[in-house]
C-alpha positions as CSV (number, residue, x, y, z in Angstrom):
1,X,50.5,-7.7,29.3
2,X,51.7,-4.6,30.6
3,X,55.6,-5.8,29.4
4,X,54.5,-6.5,26.0
5,X,52.6,-2.8,25.6
6,X,55.9,-1.2,27.0
7,X,57.8,-3.5,23.9
8,X,55.0,-2.0,21.3
9,X,55.6,1.4,22.8
10,X,59.2,1.1,22.0
11,X,58.5,-0.1,18.5
12,X,56.3,3.0,18.0
13,X,58.8,5.2,18.9
14,X,61.6,3.8,16.7
15,X,59.6,2.8,13.9
16,X,56.7,5.2,13.8
17,X,54.2,2.4,13.5
18,X,51.5,1.0,15.7
19,X,49.4,-2.3,16.1
20,X,47.6,-3.7,18.7
21,X,45.1,-6.9,19.1
22,X,42.6,-7.1,22.0
23,X,40.6,-10.2,22.5
24,X,36.8,-10.6,24.3
25,X,37.1,-12.5,27.4
26,X,35.8,-15.6,25.9
27,X,38.5,-14.8,23.2
28,X,35.7,-15.3,20.5
29,X,35.9,-11.7,19.3
30,X,39.2,-10.1,18.4
31,X,40.0,-6.3,17.5
32,X,42.7,-5.1,15.5
33,X,43.8,-1.6,15.7
34,X,46.3,0.4,14.1
35,X,47.8,3.7,12.5
36,X,48.0,3.6,8.6
37,X,50.8,5.3,6.7
38,X,49.5,8.5,7.0
39,X,48.7,8.6,10.6
40,X,44.8,7.5,10.3
41,X,43.5,5.4,13.0
42,X,42.0,2.1,11.7
43,X,40.4,-1.1,13.3
44,X,38.8,-4.1,12.6
45,X,37.0,-6.9,14.0
46,X,36.9,-10.5,14.0
47,X,34.6,-13.0,15.3
48,X,35.8,-16.9,16.0
49,X,38.1,-15.9,13.3
50,X,35.9,-14.5,10.6
51,X,36.0,-10.8,9.6
52,X,33.1,-8.8,10.6
53,X,34.2,-5.4,10.4
54,X,36.8,-5.0,7.9
55,X,39.6,-2.4,8.1
56,X,37.8,1.0,8.9
57,X,38.8,4.5,9.4
58,X,38.5,6.5,12.5
59,X,38.2,10.4,13.0
60,X,36.7,13.9,13.3
61,X,36.4,16.6,11.0
62,X,36.3,20.2,12.7
63,X,35.1,23.4,11.1
64,X,37.3,26.0,10.7
65,X,40.3,23.7,11.3
66,X,43.0,23.2,8.6
67,X,44.0,20.0,10.5
68,X,40.9,17.7,11.6
69,X,41.3,14.8,14.0
70,X,41.4,12.5,11.3
71,X,45.0,11.6,10.4
72,X,49.0,12.6,11.3
73,X,48.6,10.9,14.3
74,X,51.3,9.2,16.5
75,X,50.8,7.0,19.6
76,X,51.7,8.9,22.7
77,X,50.6,6.0,24.9
78,X,48.5,2.9,25.4
79,X,47.2,0.5,28.2
80,X,44.9,-2.5,28.5
81,X,43.0,-3.8,31.6
82,X,40.3,-5.9,32.4
83,X,36.9,-5.2,34.1
84,X,34.5,-7.7,35.6
85,X,31.4,-6.7,38.1
86,X,27.9,-7.6,38.9
87,X,25.6,-4.7,39.3
88,X,21.8,-4.6,40.2
89,X,19.5,-2.4,38.2
90,X,16.8,-0.6,40.0
91,X,14.3,-2.4,37.5
92,X,15.0,-4.5,34.7
93,X,14.8,-7.6,33.0
94,X,16.9,-9.2,35.4
95,X,17.9,-8.7,38.9
96,X,21.5,-8.8,38.4
97,X,23.5,-7.6,35.3
98,X,27.3,-8.8,34.9
99,X,29.7,-6.3,32.9
100,X,32.7,-8.3,31.7
101,X,35.0,-6.7,29.4
102,X,38.6,-6.0,28.2
103,X,40.1,-2.5,27.5
104,X,42.3,-0.9,25.2
105,X,42.9,2.8,25.3
106,X,45.2,4.4,23.0
107,X,46.3,7.9,23.1
108,X,47.0,9.6,19.6
109,X,49.0,12.8,19.4
110,X,49.3,15.4,16.5
111,X,52.7,16.6,17.0
112,X,52.2,19.6,14.6
113,X,49.2,21.0,16.6
114,X,50.3,20.0,20.0
115,X,47.1,18.4,20.8
116,X,46.0,14.7,21.4
117,X,42.8,12.3,21.8
118,X,41.7,9.1,23.1
119,X,40.1,6.2,21.2
120,X,39.1,3.5,24.0
121,X,37.9,0.3,22.9
122,X,35.9,-1.9,25.1
123,X,35.9,-5.6,24.0
124,X,32.7,-8.1,25.5
125,X,31.6,-11.4,24.9
126,X,29.0,-10.0,22.8
127,X,30.4,-7.3,21.1
128,X,32.4,-4.0,20.7
129,X,32.3,-0.6,22.1
130,X,34.7,2.2,21.3
131,X,34.6,6.2,21.7
132,X,36.4,9.2,21.3
133,X,37.7,11.2,24.4
134,X,39.0,14.8,24.8
135,X,41.1,15.2,27.5
136,X,41.6,18.8,28.9
137,X,44.8,20.8,27.1
138,X,45.9,24.0,25.5
139,X,45.3,23.4,22.3
140,X,42.2,21.5,21.7
141,X,39.6,23.3,24.3
142,X,36.2,24.7,22.4
143,X,35.7,23.0,19.1
144,X,32.8,22.1,16.5
145,X,32.4,19.3,14.8
146,X,31.9,19.4,11.3
147,X,31.2,15.6,10.8
148,X,32.1,12.5,12.4
149,X,34.1,10.0,10.4
150,X,33.5,6.6,11.9
151,X,33.3,3.8,9.3
152,X,31.8,0.2,9.8
153,X,32.9,-1.9,6.7
154,X,30.8,-4.6,6.1
155,X,32.1,-7.6,4.7
156,X,29.1,-8.8,2.7
157,X,25.9,-7.7,1.1
158,X,23.9,-8.7,4.2
159,X,20.2,-8.6,4.9
160,X,19.3,-5.4,6.6
161,X,16.3,-4.4,8.9
162,X,16.3,-0.6,8.6
163,X,14.5,2.5,8.5
164,X,15.4,6.0,6.8
165,X,18.0,8.0,8.6
166,X,15.4,10.8,9.9
167,X,16.9,13.8,12.0
168,X,13.2,13.9,13.5
169,X,11.3,10.4,13.7
170,X,11.8,7.0,14.1
171,X,8.1,6.1,13.6
172,X,8.4,4.0,10.5
173,X,7.8,0.4,9.5
174,X,10.8,-1.4,8.7
175,X,12.1,-2.3,5.3
176,X,13.9,-5.6,4.8
177,X,16.4,-6.0,1.9
178,X,19.9,-6.6,1.2
179,X,22.8,-3.3,1.7
180,X,22.8,-3.0,-2.1
181,X,19.2,-2.2,-2.2
182,X,18.7,0.3,0.2
183,X,19.2,3.5,-2.2
184,X,16.8,2.0,-4.4
185,X,14.1,1.5,-1.6
186,X,14.7,4.4,0.3
187,X,12.3,6.8,-1.3
188,X,9.7,4.2,-0.8
189,X,10.5,4.0,2.9
190,X,10.1,7.3,3.4
191,X,6.4,7.3,3.0
192,X,5.8,11.0,2.3
193,X,6.5,11.8,6.1
194,X,9.2,14.9,5.4
195,X,11.3,16.8,2.6
196,X,14.3,14.9,1.6
197,X,16.3,17.5,3.6
198,X,15.7,16.1,7.0
199,X,17.2,12.6,6.1
200,X,20.9,11.7,6.2
201,X,21.1,11.4,2.4
202,X,20.2,7.9,1.9
203,X,21.1,6.9,5.4
204,X,19.6,4.7,7.7
205,X,19.4,5.0,11.6
206,X,20.4,2.6,14.4
207,X,20.1,0.4,16.0
208,X,20.5,-1.6,12.8
209,X,20.0,-5.2,12.3
210,X,21.8,-7.2,9.9
211,X,22.0,-10.9,9.0
212,X,25.3,-12.3,6.7
213,X,24.8,-14.9,4.4
214,X,26.7,-17.3,6.3
215,X,24.5,-16.7,9.6
216,X,26.3,-14.0,11.5
217,X,23.9,-11.4,13.2
218,X,25.8,-7.9,13.2
219,X,24.0,-5.2,15.4
220,X,25.3,-1.2,15.1
221,X,24.3,1.2,17.5
222,X,25.4,3.6,19.9
223,X,25.3,4.1,23.7
224,X,25.3,6.7,26.1
225,X,24.3,9.5,23.7
226,X,24.4,12.9,25.6
227,X,25.7,16.3,24.9
228,X,26.1,15.1,21.2
229,X,23.9,14.7,18.0
230,X,22.7,11.1,17.2
231,X,24.3,9.2,14.8
232,X,22.7,8.0,11.6
233,X,24.5,5.7,8.8
234,X,25.3,6.6,5.3
235,X,26.0,3.4,3.4
236,X,29.0,3.7,0.5
237,X,27.4,0.9,-1.8
238,X,30.5,0.8,-3.7
239,X,32.7,-0.9,-0.8
240,X,29.7,-1.5,1.7
241,X,31.0,0.8,4.1
242,X,28.6,2.6,6.8
243,X,30.0,6.2,7.6
244,X,28.8,8.1,10.5
245,X,26.2,10.8,9.9
246,X,25.5,13.4,12.8
247,X,22.4,14.9,13.2
248,X,22.9,18.9,12.1
249,X,21.8,21.9,13.9
250,X,19.9,24.8,12.4
251,X,23.3,26.1,10.7
252,X,24.4,22.8,9.5
253,X,27.0,22.0,12.7
254,X,27.3,18.7,14.1
255,X,28.3,19.6,17.9
256,X,30.0,21.9,20.0
257,X,32.5,20.1,22.7
258,X,34.4,22.1,25.4
259,X,37.2,19.8,26.7
260,X,37.5,17.7,28.7
261,X,34.8,15.6,26.9
262,X,33.9,12.3,25.4
263,X,31.5,11.0,22.1
264,X,28.8,8.8,22.6
265,X,29.9,4.7,22.4
266,X,29.8,3.1,18.9
267,X,28.8,-0.1,19.2
268,X,29.0,-3.5,17.0
269,X,27.2,-6.5,18.5
270,X,28.0,-9.8,16.8
271,X,26.9,-13.5,17.1
272,X,25.9,-16.7,15.5
273,X,22.9,-16.8,17.5
274,X,20.1,-14.1,17.3
275,X,18.8,-14.6,21.1
276,X,22.3,-13.4,21.9
277,X,21.6,-10.2,20.6
278,X,18.3,-9.7,22.6
279,X,20.2,-11.1,25.6
280,X,23.0,-8.6,25.4
281,X,23.5,-5.7,27.9
282,X,26.3,-4.3,26.4
283,X,24.4,-1.0,26.2
284,X,23.4,-0.8,29.5
285,X,26.9,-1.5,30.4
286,X,28.3,1.5,28.6
287,X,26.5,3.8,30.4
288,X,27.3,5.3,33.8
289,X,26.0,4.1,37.0
290,X,23.0,5.3,38.5
291,X,23.3,8.4,39.9
292,X,20.2,9.0,41.9
293,X,21.0,8.4,45.5
294,X,17.2,7.5,46.8
295,X,15.3,5.4,44.0
296,X,12.7,4.1,46.4
297,X,10.3,6.1,44.5
298,X,10.9,4.5,41.4
299,X,8.2,1.9,40.5
300,X,7.5,-0.3,37.4
301,X,3.9,0.9,36.3
302,X,0.7,-1.1,34.9
303,X,-1.5,1.6,33.3
304,X,-4.6,2.2,31.4
305,X,-5.7,5.3,29.6
306,X,-8.0,7.9,27.8
307,X,-5.9,7.9,24.6
308,X,-6.7,5.2,22.3
309,X,-10.1,6.5,21.6
310,X,-8.6,9.9,20.6
311,X,-6.0,7.7,18.6
312,X,-8.4,6.4,16.7
313,X,-10.8,9.3,16.0
314,X,-13.9,8.3,18.3
315,X,-12.9,11.1,20.8
316,X,-10.9,14.3,20.6
317,X,-8.3,15.9,22.7
318,X,-9.9,19.3,22.3
319,X,-12.6,20.5,24.4
320,X,-14.0,22.8,21.5
321,X,-13.8,22.8,17.7
322,X,-13.8,26.7,17.7
323,X,-10.2,28.6,17.8
324,X,-10.5,30.8,20.5
325,X,-7.6,33.5,21.2
326,X,-6.3,31.2,23.6
327,X,-4.2,32.8,26.8
328,X,-3.9,30.1,28.9
329,X,-5.8,30.5,32.2
330,X,-7.7,33.3,30.7
331,X,-9.6,31.9,27.9
332,X,-13.2,32.3,28.3
333,X,-14.6,28.8,27.3
334,X,-18.4,29.9,28.2
335,X,-18.0,31.7,24.8
336,X,-17.2,28.5,22.8
337,X,-19.2,25.3,21.8
338,X,-18.5,22.3,23.6
339,X,-17.6,19.6,20.8
340,X,-19.3,17.0,22.8
341,X,-16.4,14.5,21.8
342,X,-14.0,15.6,24.6
343,X,-12.8,12.5,26.5
344,X,-10.8,14.0,29.4
345,X,-14.0,15.1,31.2
346,X,-14.3,14.2,34.9
347,X,-17.2,11.4,34.7
348,X,-15.7,9.8,31.7
349,X,-12.1,9.8,33.3
350,X,-14.2,8.3,36.2
351,X,-15.2,5.3,34.7
352,X,-11.8,4.3,33.2
353,X,-10.8,4.8,37.0
354,X,-13.4,2.7,38.0
355,X,-12.0,0.0,35.7
356,X,-8.6,0.2,36.2
357,X,-9.3,-0.2,40.1
358,X,-11.2,-3.2,39.8
359,X,-8.6,-4.9,37.5
360,X,-5.9,-4.0,39.5
361,X,-4.1,-1.5,37.3
362,X,-1.7,0.9,38.9
363,X,-2.2,4.2,37.1
364,X,-4.6,5.7,34.5
365,X,-3.2,8.0,31.7
366,X,-5.7,11.1,30.8
367,X,-4.8,13.1,27.6
368,X,-6.3,16.1,26.6
369,X,-7.1,17.2,30.3
370,X,-5.2,20.5,29.5
371,X,-6.3,23.9,28.0
372,X,-4.8,24.7,24.6
373,X,-5.4,21.8,22.3
374,X,-8.1,23.6,19.9
375,X,-5.0,26.2,19.0
376,X,-2.5,23.2,18.5
377,X,-4.9,21.5,16.5
378,X,-5.7,24.8,14.4
379,X,-2.0,25.0,13.3
380,X,-1.6,28.1,14.9
381,X,1.8,29.8,15.3
382,X,1.0,31.0,18.7
383,X,0.1,27.3,20.3
384,X,1.9,26.5,23.5
385,X,0.6,24.8,26.7
386,X,1.5,25.8,30.5
387,X,0.6,22.4,31.8
388,X,-1.2,23.2,34.7
389,X,-4.6,24.8,33.5
390,X,-7.4,22.2,33.2
391,X,-10.2,22.7,30.7
392,X,-13.5,23.5,32.1
393,X,-14.6,20.0,32.4
394,X,-11.8,18.6,34.0
395,X,-12.0,18.9,37.6
396,X,-8.4,18.0,39.0
397,X,-8.9,17.8,42.5
398,X,-12.2,15.8,42.3
399,X,-10.2,13.4,40.1
400,X,-7.3,13.5,42.5
401,X,-9.5,12.4,45.5
402,X,-11.7,10.0,43.4
403,X,-8.7,8.1,42.1
404,X,-7.1,8.0,45.4
405,X,-10.0,6.2,46.8
406,X,-9.8,3.6,44.2
407,X,-6.0,3.2,44.9
408,X,-5.3,4.5,41.1
409,X,-2.2,6.9,40.8
410,X,-3.2,9.4,37.9
411,X,-0.5,9.7,35.0
412,X,0.3,13.1,34.0
413,X,0.5,14.2,30.2
414,X,2.9,16.9,29.0
415,X,2.6,17.5,25.2
416,X,5.2,20.2,24.3
417,X,4.4,20.5,21.0
418,X,8.1,21.0,20.1
419,X,8.2,24.1,21.8
420,X,11.4,23.0,24.1
421,X,11.9,26.4,25.6
422,X,8.3,26.8,26.7
423,X,8.6,23.5,28.5
424,X,11.9,24.4,30.2
425,X,10.2,27.8,31.3
426,X,7.2,25.9,32.7
427,X,8.9,22.9,34.1
428,X,9.3,23.5,37.8
429,X,5.9,24.7,37.8
430,X,4.6,21.7,36.3
431,X,6.2,19.3,38.3
432,X,5.3,21.3,41.7
433,X,1.7,21.0,40.0
434,X,2.1,17.0,39.8
435,X,3.5,16.5,43.2
436,X,0.3,18.7,44.5
437,X,-1.9,16.3,43.1
438,X,0.0,13.0,43.5
439,X,0.8,12.5,39.8
440,X,4.4,10.4,40.0
441,X,4.9,10.0,36.6
442,X,4.6,11.9,33.3
443,X,4.3,11.0,29.6
444,X,5.9,13.8,27.8
445,X,5.7,14.4,24.0
446,X,7.4,16.3,21.1
447,X,5.0,16.2,18.3
448,X,5.9,18.8,15.5
449,X,9.1,20.6,14.4
450,X,11.3,22.0,17.0
451,X,10.8,25.5,18.2
452,X,12.9,27.5,17.4
453,X,12.6,26.4,14.0
454,X,15.3,24.8,12.4
455,X,16.6,22.4,15.3
456,X,16.0,18.9,15.1
457,X,14.7,16.3,17.6
458,X,17.7,14.4,17.2
459,X,20.5,17.2,17.4
460,X,22.8,18.1,20.2
461,X,20.7,20.9,21.6
462,X,17.4,19.0,21.9
463,X,19.1,15.8,23.2
464,X,20.6,18.2,26.0
465,X,17.0,19.1,26.6
466,X,15.6,15.7,26.9
467,X,18.4,14.5,29.5
468,X,17.7,17.9,31.3
469,X,14.0,17.2,31.7
470,X,14.8,13.8,33.0
471,X,17.2,15.2,35.8
472,X,15.1,17.7,36.6
473,X,11.8,15.4,37.3
474,X,14.3,13.4,39.5
475,X,14.4,16.6,41.5
476,X,10.7,16.3,41.9
477,X,10.9,12.3,42.2
478,X,8.9,12.2,39.0
479,X,9.2,9.2,36.6
480,X,9.6,10.2,32.7
481,X,8.2,8.3,29.9
482,X,9.3,10.4,26.7
483,X,7.7,10.1,23.6
484,X,8.8,11.7,20.3
485,X,12.1,12.1,22.0
486,X,15.6,11.0,20.9
487,X,15.9,7.0,21.1
488,X,17.2,5.3,24.3
489,X,20.7,4.4,24.2
490,X,21.1,3.1,28.0
491,X,21.0,6.2,29.7
492,X,18.2,4.2,32.1
493,X,20.9,3.0,34.2
494,X,22.5,6.1,35.1
495,X,18.8,8.1,35.4
496,X,16.4,4.9,36.2
497,X,13.5,7.3,36.6
498,X,13.8,7.6,32.8
499,X,11.5,4.6,33.2
500,X,10.2,4.3,29.1
501,X,10.4,5.9,25.8
502,X,8.5,5.4,22.3
503,X,10.9,7.0,19.6
504,X,9.7,4.3,16.9
505,X,6.5,3.1,15.4
506,X,4.0,2.3,18.0
507,X,0.5,0.9,18.7
508,X,-1.1,4.2,17.7
509,X,-0.1,3.6,13.9
510,X,-2.2,0.3,13.9
511,X,-4.9,3.3,13.9
512,X,-3.1,4.8,11.0
513,X,-3.6,2.6,8.3
514,X,-1.9,-0.1,10.0
515,X,1.7,-1.6,10.5
516,X,3.4,-4.6,9.0
517,X,2.4,-7.8,10.9
518,X,6.2,-8.8,11.4
519,X,6.9,-5.2,13.0
520,X,7.1,-6.6,16.5
521,X,9.6,-9.4,15.2
522,X,11.8,-6.6,14.2
523,X,11.9,-4.2,16.8
524,X,13.2,-5.9,19.8
525,X,16.4,-6.4,17.5
526,X,16.8,-2.5,16.5
527,X,15.1,0.2,18.8
528,X,14.7,-1.9,21.9
529,X,18.8,-2.5,21.7
530,X,18.8,0.7,23.5
531,X,16.1,0.4,26.3
532,X,12.4,-0.1,27.0
533,X,9.7,1.2,24.7
534,X,6.3,1.8,25.4
535,X,4.8,0.2,22.8
536,X,1.1,0.6,24.5
537,X,0.1,-2.8,23.6
538,X,-3.5,-4.7,24.1
539,X,-5.5,-3.9,21.4
540,X,-8.3,-6.4,21.2
541,X,-10.8,-4.8,18.6
542,X,-8.9,-4.9,15.2
543,X,-11.3,-3.2,13.3
544,X,-11.2,0.7,13.8
545,X,-14.2,1.6,11.8
546,X,-16.0,0.1,15.1
547,X,-14.6,2.9,16.9
548,X,-14.8,5.6,14.2
549,X,-16.5,4.9,11.0
550,X,-14.4,7.2,9.2
551,X,-11.4,5.2,9.9
552,X,-10.8,1.8,8.0
553,X,-7.5,1.3,9.5
554,X,-7.0,-2.5,10.8
555,X,-4.6,-3.6,13.8
556,X,-2.4,-6.6,11.9
557,X,-2.1,-8.6,14.9
558,X,-4.3,-11.5,16.8
559,X,-5.5,-11.2,20.1
560,X,-2.8,-13.8,21.3
561,X,-0.2,-11.9,19.6
562,X,-1.4,-9.0,21.7
563,X,-0.9,-10.8,25.0
564,X,2.5,-12.2,24.0
565,X,4.0,-8.5,23.7
566,X,3.5,-7.8,27.3
567,X,6.5,-10.2,27.5
568,X,8.5,-10.0,24.0
569,X,8.5,-6.1,24.4
570,X,9.9,-5.4,27.2
571,X,9.0,-2.2,29.4
572,X,9.0,-1.6,33.0
573,X,5.8,0.7,31.4
574,X,3.0,-1.2,30.5
575,X,-0.3,0.1,29.0
576,X,-3.7,-1.9,28.8
577,X,-4.4,0.2,25.6
578,X,-7.9,-0.6,24.6
579,X,-11.0,0.6,25.5
580,X,-13.0,-0.8,28.7
581,X,-15.6,-2.2,26.9
582,X,-13.7,-4.1,24.4
583,X,-12.0,-6.0,27.6
584,X,-15.4,-7.0,28.8
585,X,-15.9,-9.0,25.7
586,X,-13.1,-10.9,26.3
587,X,-12.1,-11.2,29.9
588,X,-10.7,-14.5,29.7
589,X,-8.1,-13.2,27.5
590,X,-8.1,-9.9,29.7
591,X,-7.0,-12.2,32.6
592,X,-3.0,-12.5,31.4
593,X,-2.8,-8.6,31.0
594,X,-3.7,-8.3,34.4
595,X,-1.5,-11.3,35.8
596,X,1.5,-10.5,33.8
597,X,4.6,-9.2,35.8
598,X,6.2,-5.7,34.7
599,X,9.4,-6.3,36.7
600,X,11.5,-9.4,36.4
601,X,14.6,-11.4,38.3
602,X,15.4,-13.3,35.0
603,X,15.0,-13.4,31.1
604,X,15.8,-16.2,28.8
605,X,15.4,-15.7,25.1
606,X,13.9,-19.2,23.6
607,X,14.2,-18.8,19.8
608,X,14.4,-15.9,17.5
609,X,15.1,-14.6,14.1
610,X,14.4,-10.7,13.1
611,X,11.3,-10.4,11.1
612,X,9.7,-14.1,11.7
613,X,9.8,-14.9,15.8
614,X,10.7,-14.4,18.8
615,X,10.2,-16.5,22.0
616,X,10.9,-15.1,25.5
617,X,10.2,-16.1,28.8
618,X,11.1,-14.2,31.9
619,X,10.3,-15.0,35.6
620,X,8.6,-12.2,37.9
621,X,10.3,-10.2,40.5
622,X,10.4,-12.0,43.9
623,X,8.0,-14.7,42.8
624,X,8.2,-18.0,41.5
625,X,5.9,-17.3,38.3
626,X,7.3,-17.2,35.0
627,X,5.9,-15.8,31.8
628,X,6.3,-16.6,28.0
629,X,5.5,-14.6,25.0
630,X,5.7,-15.7,21.3
631,X,5.0,-13.2,18.4
632,X,5.1,-14.2,14.8
633,X,5.3,-12.8,11.3
634,X,3.8,-13.6,8.4
635,X,4.3,-17.4,8.3
636,X,2.5,-19.9,10.3
637,X,4.7,-21.7,12.4
638,X,5.5,-24.5,14.6
639,X,7.1,-23.9,18.2
640,X,8.3,-26.7,20.3
641,X,9.1,-25.1,23.7
642,X,11.2,-26.6,26.2
643,X,10.7,-25.8,29.5
644,X,14.2,-26.5,31.2
645,X,14.6,-23.1,32.9
646,X,11.9,-24.1,35.3
647,X,12.9,-25.1,38.6
648,X,14.0,-28.7,38.9
649,X,11.7,-31.1,41.6
650,X,8.7,-28.5,41.3
651,X,5.5,-28.6,39.8
652,X,3.3,-25.5,37.9
653,X,0.4,-25.1,36.1
654,X,0.4,-23.3,32.8
655,X,-2.3,-21.3,31.5
656,X,-2.0,-20.8,27.6
657,X,-3.3,-18.3,25.3
658,X,-3.1,-19.5,22.0
659,X,-3.9,-18.6,18.4
660,X,-6.8,-20.8,17.6
661,X,-6.4,-23.2,14.2
662,X,-8.2,-20.6,12.1
663,X,-6.7,-17.5,13.6
664,X,-5.0,-14.9,11.1
665,X,-4.0,-11.2,11.8
666,X,-6.4,-9.9,8.8
667,X,-9.3,-12.4,8.5
668,X,-9.9,-13.7,12.1
669,X,-7.8,-11.8,14.5
670,X,-10.1,-12.5,17.4
671,X,-9.8,-16.3,17.4
672,X,-7.9,-17.7,20.3
673,X,-8.3,-20.6,22.7
674,X,-7.1,-20.9,26.6
675,X,-6.1,-24.1,28.1
676,X,-4.2,-25.3,31.1
677,X,-1.6,-28.0,31.8
678,X,0.5,-29.5,34.6
679,X,4.4,-29.1,33.8
680,X,7.5,-29.4,35.1
681,X,11.2,-28.6,34.1
682,X,11.0,-31.7,31.6
683,X,7.9,-31.1,29.8
684,X,7.8,-29.7,26.6
685,X,4.9,-27.6,24.6
686,X,4.4,-28.0,21.1
687,X,2.4,-24.7,20.0
688,X,1.1,-23.2,16.6
689,X,1.3,-19.5,16.0
690,X,-0.8,-18.0,13.2
691,X,0.4,-15.6,10.7
692,X,0.4,-12.0,13.0
693,X,-0.2,-14.2,15.8
694,X,1.6,-15.8,18.4
695,X,0.8,-17.1,22.1
696,X,1.1,-16.1,25.8
697,X,1.7,-18.5,28.6
698,X,1.2,-17.8,32.6
699,X,3.0,-20.2,34.8
700,X,2.4,-20.8,38.2
701,X,3.9,-22.7,41.0
702,X,1.6,-25.4,42.6
């Protein structure tokens, strides 16, 4: 192959043209790369001989540059290589991960400007990753990106599962439509969350899942996003070509780089089997290996929280409804009137600790424990938190001692309110406070506009902060669960203390009017491609008005569906989100939440169709036990479940938590049935899933 490449190099020198093909290890995918007549780099991708990405341009437009990094290129060098290794994640869906790809690296030179870049392609069996690299050189040192002009030319009017290209939020229900229908549905999809200028024109967000008319599943995303702005995708409807659209900063620039530097990887996954998209580790494999020498302190967590009662409006984060002049640590709360609904008080928290301890949970999250929430909810321009000053009714030391006596760790909550610089000023003190009182993990929040005004959650400036917070937390052996931060792109491999993210429409939105019943059949194909989500499942009381008479929302799910989420919505950080008294009404169903594992040796994706259903089986880490979850969309369906993944020659007992015959997410969500059955790897189970329902199965060796 090296000889052939040398031959191609000779052709480049003599006829000033270049073309190169690269195949995946299993030869099912083929990449074509070349320079067109004006020196613009272009690529195309085929799967089993069928074109998936038609000829698409590559390049970057720079600010104040007469000749951007878009055309006028000649090939300076190229090389190919093969990589194959197996590595072990600190935690994850499986105990070992194989990274196997063929690589093409093309060095492109602009002779007139005397500068060059590298475009590096990696072709896995499940898809393609490529990025721009900017080596150290004299004539490309500091530069500002005006726009990245990466294209993904689709070959048909595919069905897409999409959310609007917002610069600050991913908290949308998914819209399912043809590509040609996106612009017509865009305004409806916004749901009035923000003004038009916050959006990438009529763009969509990645991870974007699509299905072609002839049954190909195609996914566009990015990996290893750091020191760069997040990519949205704008669609040229005339050609059905997606074009990258980076998140701007306060003055409209898209990125500030200093060579040597690299862009994130742009990814295209493709298969004729939807389960292969779910099973892919390509996003992880495009990230750097673990950088933390000691990971012994990083542990998956099953937790409860003083949280859902505030989300539903039953209780409050704030201690008083007054709006005192908040000077953190100095406010005289004796001059205010307690509202009587503040949930984070010592005695109430102890009751949660008792319940969590009794049922074998690891940790308890408490939100609203610290001063400043009155000012935050009062929309004052002065609201900030110091992350160490508790309200007068929350005794930090008493809670710490009581939780320790019950073998429960406390999970910290840091709501930054978008004041990133304030958070960074207080971060060391806040993490030291956590170390002192035994908090090993933190749920951080970034609700609201980023301060200073004009920056975006997904711009380069904020993205650098999110990674800085994870790196700083590692110095204090603290795990991070970041909410309202940028969506994950596989960085958990490099920094495994990034144990969870939200960055999508989670369970809390079920208390704000509900999410579509099929929402959880789409998220694993989209948001979870980049990493696990703290989805906060486990709601058993679907009628929110029973918690708060002023809230008429409804959780669009059955109890069986909620149980299945612990398997289908992978996360090493799993919450039992409902109130203890609701679990006490259904203790037989609650048993599955108590039993289900949160770290795995194996994962098998049995059946899947985005927007319709997903069935997943996982083997618990260091155990012979298995857990299966199925979530279903709006159409009732039957599943014929073969158990051939179980070990041969062994007998197991399956406990099946299924929708009752008359179950329905809206009219009868709490109808379920529990049964047991002896099984082997030759067994087949026939199960029904209601609309918005599903099933969960616990399998124990006998």
